N, C-alpha and C positions, 0 to 999 in steps of 0.2 A: 273834432274829436269828440271832446267835450257834450255839443250840442246835439251832434248825432246821438249818444249814448244817454241823453235827457229825452231828447225824440222818443229813442224806444222802451225806455221806462214807460212814459206816458201813454204811449202805442198797449204796454203789455197791462197798462192798467195801475203801475204803483204809487200809492199815494202816502206822506205820511200821515194822514188818517188812518190808511188800510195800516200802517205799520201798528198803530196804536189799538186798532183794534180788530184787525182781521179780517175784516169785509173780503176779503178775496184771496184769501187763505195765503196772506204772506205770512205767518208763525210757521206758514209747514213748511216754507222757501228759505224762511230762520236755519231750522231745524235741520232742514237739509245739507246745507251750505255750511255750518256746525262742524255736522258729522261727517261731512266730506274733506275738511280742511283738517279734522281732527286723526284720519289715514295719514297725514307728516309724520306725527308722534314715533317716535322709536319705538320699537319692538319691547313689550313687555308682559310679563320678566323676561328676560334674555334666557332662551333654553340653557346657553353655556353655564348659568349660574346653576345649571341643574345637572351638570355634566352631559348638556344632552348636545348632539349636533343635528340640525336640521339639514334630511336630506336634497342633495343637489336636485334629482329628478323632483321632488316638489317645489324646487325654486322655479326650476324652467318650467313648470305645468302652469305657476303661477304667474311669470311671464307672459307665457301664451294664453293665459285666460283674461288678462288682464289688454291683449291687442283684440282679442274676442270680443269684449266688448266696450274697447275705444270703434271698435265696426259696427259693432251694431247700434251704439250712437250716434255716429258720423251717417251712417244711413236713414236712422228714425231722425237725426234733423233735418238732414237732407228731404226726406219726404214731405215734412210737415211745412219747408219754406215757409213763408208768409204767417203762418199759423202758427208757429212756434211762440211758445209763451215758460217761462219758469212759474208759472201760477198755476193754481190748477183751476181757474176762470180761463174758461175758452175767450179767447180776442172774437168782439162781436162782429159775427159774418164771417167768421172761416171757416170753411168748408171741411166736412169731415172726409179724417183722410183714413183709408182702409184700407189701402193697397203698400206694398213694399214691407217693410219692419212691421207695418203696422194690419200686412194680412197676418202675419205669425203670434204676436201678440197685441194687444191694448195701449201698453205704456212700454216701448223698446229703448224709452230715453230710461224709464228706470231701471230695465233687466240691465240696462249698459250699466248704472250705476253699481248695482249690485254684482255684473257680474266684475267690473275690476275692481269692488271690495272684497271678493270673495279672491280675486288673484294676490290682491294685498296677503291676506292672513295667510295663501300658500306660500308667499314669495319670503315672507317673515318668519312665519308659525309663532305668531303673537296672538297669546289670549288677551290683550288689550281690543287688538283690531278684530278677534273674531267675535268680542263685544259688537264691534262699533259695526259690525256687519252685520248683527242681528237690530241693533237701533235703527239702522238704515235701515232695515227692510220692513219693522214696525211704521214709519215715519212713512215713505213711499208708500206701504198698504194703506195708510190711513189720509194721505194725500189723494193719492188715485179714486180712493173712494168720492170723495168731496169731487173731484174731477170728475168723473161720472155721474153724480146728480144736476149738474149745469148740463152736461153734452147730451143727457135724455133730454132735458127739457127745450135746448136750444136743436135740437136734430133727433125727428122725427124716424129716422133708421136705427138711428143708437144702440136703441132694446134689443134689437135683432141682431146686429152688429157684435152685443153685449154677451150674449146666448152661446154664437159659434165662432169665439174668441179667445185664446186664454187671457189673462187680466196681466198678470206679469211675469210668472212663471208658471208654464204650467203644469198641473195637478198638484202642484206643492200649497196645502193646506196654508190660507193665510193669504197668499198671492197668486191663488186662481177662485175667483169666485162668481165661473159663470153659473145661471140660472138662482143666484142669488137676489 
């Protein structure tokens, strides 16, 4: 099991040197992982401290959004197959995937993370988690832009795909940069 993980990390391009100098975008992955892990923190401030009650309808909506986010992520991961990597550097020789979830947006895995984060915000009604959602959107936006620079270099068809397909969230400034 450990040997398989080591082989996968090497295939993705993780190295100790990269963790020190961010050569393949390792710092973006670390920031993303830290923000995702921070979603396990309790709601803060607790709404009950202000005499407020978070409506059950919003909690249920949040649960539904999390499930949708997980489904989008599963479809995106399946569509990528062996091309899947947490780093913003494409795996050398990996095919450009533009079908399935990638036909709806260029970064469905990032979209999935943002949907799950939004779902947690709705579930908890937490200002802390709202801040985590915004921070995650910023990190994923910058990570996606770095990834796209490399995809343009390795796939001649990527600029055309980039023009016609939303980046992460269609029509949301900062998360959809078609034409730029």
